[in-house]
C-alpha positions in Angstrom: 170.5 85.4 44.5 168.9 83.6 46.7 169.2 83.5 50.3 169.6 80.4 52.5 166.5 79.3 55.3 169.1 77.2 56.8 168.1 78.4 60.9 171.3 79.0 63.1 173.4 76.3 64.6 172.1 75.4 68.1 173.5 77.2 71.2 173.9 76.0 74.5 173.6 77.6 77.5 176.8 77.2 79.3 176.2 79.3 82.4 174.1 81.2 83.7 173.9 83.6 87.3 170.7 84.9 89.0 171.1 88.7 89.5 171.6 89.8 93.5 167.9 91.5 93.0 166.6 87.7 91.7 164.9 89.5 88.5 167.6 88.8 86.1 168.7 85.4 84.7 172.4 86.3 83.4 173.3 83.2 80.6 176.0 82.5 79.0 175.3 80.8 75.4 177.3 79.0 72.9 178.4 76.3 70.8 178.4 73.3 73.3 180.9 73.0 76.2 183.1 70.6 74.2 183.6 72.8 71.2 183.9 76.2 73.0 187.8 76.1 72.6 187.7 74.9 69.8 185.3 77.3 68.2 187.4 80.4 69.3 184.8 81.8 70.9 181.2 82.8 69.3 179.7 82.9 73.2 177.2 85.5 74.3 175.6 86.9 77.1 171.8 87.4 77.2 169.3 88.5 79.9 166.2 87.7 80.7 164.0 89.5 83.1 162.0 87.3 85.0 159.0 90.3 85.7 158.6 91.7 81.8 159.5 88.2 80.3 161.7 90.6 78.1 165.1 89.0 77.1 168.0 91.0 75.6 171.3 89.4 73.7 174.6 91.1 74.2 177.5 90.7 71.2 179.3 88.0 70.2 182.6 88.0 72.3 186.0 85.1 72.5 186.3 84.3 75.9 190.0 84.1 78.2 191.6 81.2 78.2 191.1 81.5 82.1 187.5 81.8 82.1 187.3 78.7 79.7 189.6 76.4 81.3 189.0 76.8 85.0 186.0 79.3 85.3 183.1 78.1 83.1 183.7 74.3 84.3 182.8 75.3 87.4 180.4 78.4 87.4 177.9 77.5 89.9 180.1 76.8 92.2 182.0 80.5 91.4 178.7 81.6 91.7 179.1 82.8 95.1 182.4 84.1 95.2 182.8 85.7 92.1 180.5 87.7 91.4 179.3 89.3 87.7 176.9 91.5 88.5 176.6 94.6 89.9 175.1 94.8 93.8 172.3 96.9 92.7 171.7 94.2 89.8 171.6 96.8 87.1 175.1 96.0 85.3 177.3 92.9 85.1 181.2 92.4 84.1 183.2 89.8 82.3 186.8 89.8 80.3 187.6 88.9 77.0 187.8 89.9 73.4 185.4 91.4 71.0 185.0 89.3 67.7 185.2 91.8 65.0 187.7 94.3 67.0 190.1 92.1 68.4 189.7 94.6 71.8 190.9 92.9 74.9 189.5 93.7 78.6 186.4 94.3 80.9 183.6 94.6 79.6 180.9 96.3 81.4 176.9 95.7 79.8 
């Protein structure tokens, strides 16, 4: 069978957070903001290292309702009071569920 060469659907930048050392940008991508709740998940964290130009993508996940309804719409205001990054800029943490296994929890990447 022939494979489809259709490009993947476009993803929007929903939020972003600088690491404490200002070297790495943490970016949350997914469907447009209006479609996040309707999509049932499918968000992805990505990092961009400003010194090397390297990007990394992490597994898709389904965010919690509190994250989508409270945190995400005001991510820029929460960025200073609710840090996702560890103080040493090596890891970040978020809550949600894996799309594949329905495992809920706090995830450290």
